[in-house]
N, C-alpha and C positions, 0 to 999 in steps of 0.2 A: 415629372418623371426622366432622368438622363441616365445615359451611361457615361462615366468620365475615364477616361484612361488616363492614367497619372504616370508620367515618366520618374524611374527610378534607377538606383546603385543599387549592386548588394552592397549588404553590411554585416562584416564580421561577427562572427559569433552567433551562427543561426545554428548548430548542429544538434540536433535532438538528443536528450540524455535516455536513458533507461525507461524515464517517463515523459517523452516530451520534451518542450522545452521551457527552462525556467531560469528568469531573469528576475533583477530588483526590479521593480513595479514602474519604477523611474525609466528603466529602459524600455520598457513597451509602449511608454506613452510616449516615446521620441517619435518625429517623423518617420513614417513612413514604416518602423519598426516591425509593430505587428501587420500593418497593409501586405508589406515583405513577405512575411512569414504564411502569411496564409495565401496569397496567390501562390508560393511556393509550395505550400500543400496540393493545392488543385492541380496545380502541374506535375506533384510524382505521383498524385494516384490518377493520373490521366482525364482528369478533368472534372466537371458537377453534372456537366449540361444532363439535362433529364434526370436528374439521381433525388433521392433522397437522404436527407441527413437528420443526426439528431443534435441539440446542441444546448447547453447547458453548463453551469460551474458552481462555485462552492460560496459565491455571493460576496468575494473579499474584493477588496479595492479595486477600481477600474473593471470588474466585473461586468458592469453592465454596459458602460461603454462600450467597451471589448465586443461583447453578445451584437449590437448593433453593427459594428463593423463587420461582423461574420456575416450577419442577415445581408449585410449591403451588397458585399461582396460575392456572397453565394449567386444574388438576385442577377448580380452584371454578369456573372459566368454563366446561367442557364440551368440553373436548379430548380428541380420539378417542386418541391418542397421542404419544409426545414421544421422538423417538429421540437419545439424550443420549450423546456420548463417555466412554467408561472414565473415571472419575474426574473426571468432567465436564469433561473432555482434547479437545480439535478445534482443530486449528492452522485458520484464516481460510477456505485454498484446501479444505481436505479438507472445513470443513462445506458449503462452496456446490457440491462434488462429489457429498456426501450428497444435500442437501436436490435435487439433480436425479436423482439417480441412484435416489432412492425414490420422487421423486414428490409430495415432500413440499410444504404450501401455502406452507411460509416456515420460518426458523431465527432464533433468536434468538444472536448471538456475542456473548460477554462478554470485551473486549479494551479496552485504548486502545495499540493497536498497538505503536509504534514507543516510545511515552512509559515513563520510569520508572515502575517498580511498588512493590511493600511499603505499608508503614501509612501513609507521606509522600509516597507517590507518588501515579499515578492510576489509576483506575479507567473503564471504558467499557461503554455497550451499543448492540448494534448491530442493526437488524431488515433482516434480508433476504427478499427476497418469491421468488414459486415457481418462479424462473429462477434463482436461485442470487445472485444479484446484490443490492447495496446497494438499500436501498428509492430510488426516484427521489422530486424532490420535491414531487410530488403525495401521496404517502404520508405522507411526513415531514411536510408541514404540516399533515396531516390528524392526526398525532400528537401536531404543537406544539398544536393549538387543541384535543384534550383533556385536555390538561395544563392548562388555563387553564378550563378549569370542571370539573372533578371533583370530585367531591362523597363518593366513596366507592371504597372497591376489595372484590375478595373474593379470599379464601386461604381455603385447608383446612389446619384446625387437626390436625396429624397431627406423627408422626417421620419425621423424616429417610429419604426414598429412601436403598436401599443401590447407591449406584454405583460398588461396586469390584469386583462381579462381573457378568458379562457375562451378559447373557440377559433376560426379561422376569420381569415385576412390575406389581404396580396400585396406583394411589394415587385411592379410590373407583371410579370408572368409566373412568377414564383409562390405558391400559396405558403403561408407561414403558420403554422398550427399550435396556438399555446396550450398544452395540456397540465392539470395537475401533475407536481412533482413527482407526491407523494402515492398516488392510487394506486397505480400498476405495480410499482414493488409492494406496495402492502399484501396484495392478492398475490405475488407470489411466494411472500413470508407464508402465507395461510396454507397455502399447496402443501411445502415442506416441511412444516411443522404440527407438531399437534394441539392446536388454539385453546380445544376444550382444558387438558390438559394443565396449560398455562394460566388459562383463568382461574382452575381448580388452586394452584399452587398462591396466586395471589390471594381470592379467596381466605385460604387458609392463615393468612397474615404473616405471609412470607415478606419479607420488607427488601428492596435495592434501591441502589443511587446510579443514575445515570447522569455523567456529566458530559454534554456535545459540546462542551469547550466554547461557545459563543459560536460554534459552526454548522455548518449544512446538516447533521445528522439530526437536530434539535426539532423540528419539525417532524421527522421520521418517526423519532422516537417518543415524542408528544403523543401522537397518532396510534402506533403501534401499541407502545407500554400502558401508556395509560388509557389511552378513550377506547380501545379494541381490550386489551386484556384486562384489565381491569386494578393496574398497579396504583395506589395514591397517587392522587395529587401531589406534584414536590418530588416526587421521583426521577423526574429530569430535570437536571439544574442547568443556567446555563444554557436553557433550550431557543433561543433567539438568534438566528443567524444575523454577527455584526461586521461590519467590511473590515475592521481591523480586528474582528478575536476576542473582543474584549481586553484590546492590547495586550494580549496573553500570548503564549505559543501552541498551539492548535496540535500538540504532537502527544499521545497517549499512553504515557509514561512516567512511572514513580516520579521522577524530577519536573514535569511540568503539568503532571496533574495531581501536585503535593496535597493542595484541599482535600480529594477524594481520597489520596492513600491515608492522611492523619484519619480522617473521620473512619474510613474501614480498621484501622489497628487501635481505634479507640474501644472505651469499655461500652457504650452503649452502639454500636458500629450495625448496620444493616448486615442481613443474611448473603448478600449481594454484591457488588460494587464493578463499576464498568463504565467505560471511557470511548469517546472515537474522536477523529481526528478532524483537520478542515474541511473534507470533501468525502469523509463518511467509509473509507475503505480501510482504516486500521482500527485494531480494538487495544483495549487494556483490561485484563478479568482478574478481578482481586475479591476472594471469600473474605469473611469474617477474620481478621488476623491474617492474612496467606494471602499472598502474592501470587500469580500466577507467571511465570516467564511465558513469551507466545512460542518458546520452543514448544515447552512442557504443555502450552494449551491443545497445540495441532496434535501433541501425542495422545492426549485426553479424546479430543475428538473423535480419532482416530479407534480409538480402543471401545469408545462408547456409541458408535455411528450406527448401528443397530436399532439402536431405540430411538431412533427418528423417525418419521414415515417416510420421510423420500430415499432415506438409505437403510431402508430395515432387510432388503436383499445382499448386504453386505456390501463392501466396495470394491473397485476393479483395480486400485491401485490406490498408491499415495504421491506425491510428490512434495518436496521438499528445494530452496535455495540451498548453495554450497555453504553460506555461513550459518545456517540455522543448526542447532546441535540435532546429533543422531538420535533424539529422546526416540522419535515416530520411527527411524529404521527398527527399534526394537519390538514395537509394534506391529509394524508390519512382516516382520521376520514369526513373530507368535502366529497371526492371521494368515501366513503364507501367501500375502500378495506382494505385488514390485512396490519398492520403492526408488524413485527417481530423484537423481542431485540435478540441478539444473543451475544454472548462472542466477547471480542478482536479478531481478525485474521481474515483473509477472507475463509479460509476452512469452516468456520462454516454457510456461504453464499451457499458454495457448493450444500448439501442437498436440501435447498430450487430452488433454482436455477433449478437443475436437476427434479426436481417433477413438476417444473411449478407453486411452489406456489406463487413467487414474481418475480418482471421482473429488477425492479432497488434497488441497495443495498448500504451502503456508510459506512463509518467511521470516525470519527472528524479529522484522525490524517490526512486529505485530502486524501484521497481515496474515489473511488467514479466507481462504474462500474453496469453495468445490463446484462442480461443474454446471449448477443453477444459471450462473455470468459467466463473463471472460473477466472480469475483477477479485481483487478482495474485496472484502465485501464486511466492513465492521459491526453493523447490527445484526446482519444473520449470526455472525460466531454469537453474539451477545446471547440473541435466543437458541441458540444450539445449546451454549450450557445453561439455561433457564429447561429447556426440555430434558437434558441428563438430568439435573438437581430433583425436576419434578416426578421424571419415573425412578430414578434410583432413591429417593426420601435419605437424603446425606447431605451434609456440607461441603462445602467447597475444601477445607482443611483436611477433613477426612476422606473426601474423594482423591484427592493428592497424595497422602501419606500410604493409602491402598493400593494406586497406581507405581508409585514408586517402589516398595513391598514387592508388586509383581514383574516390573522391569528395571528396576533398579533408579537412580538417580542421575541424573545427566545434570551436574552441577552447573550455571552458563551466565555469563556474563560479555556483555559489549561496553569496550572503553571507546569513547569518542575523541578524537582530538581535531578541535574545530577550526576552521580560517587559520589554518597554520599554511606557512611558505611552500608553496607549491613546487619548487623547482627541491628543497630539501625534502618534501613529501618522495617525490619522485628517485630522488636520489637515493633515499633509506631504502625502497622499494628494491630498486634496480640492482643494489649491494646484493640486500639479501638473495635475489635472484638468481644472481651469479653463481652463489653457492648453495645454492639447493641440494646439486648433483653430489656432492659429499658429505653432506649433513643426515643422511641414513647411517644406523651403527652408532653414532656420537653422542658424548653425553653433554648434556648443558643446563648447567643449574640442579642439577641431580636428578635429572632425567633423561631418559635414553630415547635419541629420535628413531620412531619405527619408519617415519617414511619423511618424503618432502618434495612437493611440487607447485608447480604453477597450473592451477585448475584450468583446466579446455572441456569443453565441452561440444561431443557428438550429437546431435538430437536423432534421437531413433526412427521420428517420422519424416523427416524432409533429408536429412542426410548433411546440415549446416553445420559447419564448427565453428564455435567462438572460443577464442584464443586469450590467457592472460586476464582471467578473472579474479585474482585473486591466489595469494601465496599457503597453500594450508601445509602443515607440520603435525605428523602426527607421531606420539609417545606410545610407549611400552606401558599398557594397562588401562588404552581407551582414555586417554588426555589427550587435549587437540589444541592448535593454537590457528589463528587464520588472521592473514592481515590483506586488508584490500585500501583502495581509493576509492568513498562514492562517488557516486555521480549527482548527489540529489542537492547539494549548496550551490549556492551563487556568488559566494565570494572564498578565493583560495581554495584550499584543498581541505577536503578530510580524511585522515586516514582514522579506520574504524579497525580497531584489535578484539576480535573475537576470542573468546578463552571458554575452556571446555575440559568435565575432570568428573570420569563415572566412578561412582559409587553406588554399591551393592549392598553396603550394611550401611554406614554412618550416612543415614537419611535427614537429617535434622542439622545441622552445619551450619552458619552463615556461608551463604554464595562466595564472597569474596574469601573468605578463611580457606573454604575449601579449594580452592580457585590460587591460594597463594604460591604454588610451588610452580603453576603455568604462569603467571604472571611475572615471577621471575626471571624464568627461561625465555620471555617474549624480550625483558630487557635485557638478557645475555646476549640473545641472537640478532637483535636488529638494531640495537642502540637507540630507542625510541626518545628517553630523555633529550640525548644531542642532536637527532634528526629533525624534530618538531619544536626544541628548543622551549617546552612544555615541564612541568617537574611534575604534573599530575593530568588525567584526560580533562577535559572539559566536562564529558557528562558520563556517567558509569549506569547504564541500565542491569 
């Protein structure tokens, strides 16, 4: 075994986004692309000599090969130990837990989250810091800076490590420790939730369906839901991770998890349904005949948190991303606790969680989590819901009606215009941004604008400021409109339009019907059809 020093040059397009670097898989497979980025991570974090790292991914195409590259490069740069999930598999929340539990210096997560996989799909690399959370901008900027000046990288020339067998092996002076990817995470869930109550729930005849979407959560769901809690075999479907996610789109929403939605809306539906995404950090919750929006889910968890053993003493506070609906704000106000509004991206919750300022946090894009790790956590959210249902002995539909009667209903939807021309999308945003100061007090499509701004976030913990995080338009009566460009796509631009309308009496409307006035106002204000060249959104959730 020898260390090779390979000459290279900077490669364009290696700026990490809100959750690491995501590109088409073929791009990551190009000569030097992955190696350049990994070496730049090492440079950006001050090197890995004598450090312990965690490594794993969601099993998508190129996961196994990329893991071997990371191991050879870590060994060549002097890392002391890499703790890697068996077969290079780890869900994102499990990786976060492992970093924290083992006191690692950080970790590499190989995933493009909910993006499609396969040879023609997407791949991603994310660095998480010692707290288990995504690297903050101060770190990602250093990594990006390194990508622009890189001249060489170091890599061991050796055979692949055996990642199929549990235990320790060495690569040069570095120890590779292969661990069960599920065990530590399952133990953590048993500490948080009342597993006896959940076992009794399933023993009573309670039925559920969990769609793992051919992704990483399958082994975790099989082990916890079926093997430990006693859910009937077949509760977990699509539970074997596939390199191309069964040629599907591993994004847990009513569009991409349509078979589950169809089953849950049918006459013989189970009591509860759920799905998770590619790397296991997102969730969809649906009851018999009742879909629960991610924004409503966060609010329900906050309102019922004291039923969970780990949160029985109450919540320190809650946090949501700016585009997420104000439903949880209303719960926080009733509980007399802080509610923080942050930019999109889980890394912004990290400081609040580390400082003990909040306990629960969530994003409208199906991400929910707490201070148990520093990532969103799909299966944790599912177990949270099951624990509430076990304690309350109530259906999902009845629970939602009860919640809306108590707090009002924030009708909510997101309209995505995917893969649109980036120049056109940016022009649309720039034009609207320039008109913001003149909008308050004006009428549009029959609605009066109460506020209009370009959201900026001042971190209450470290004082950092993050600007241009999305345009917010508030209307009299509690309706709201948000427009932002997403950073999770790999082709063109994705314009996300978030629509919200508060109702305190009419609680059983169709969401799109309730939001019709806000949809009309969005078009009148922004000229979305002209700016995107689309007559309708590609995805409505």
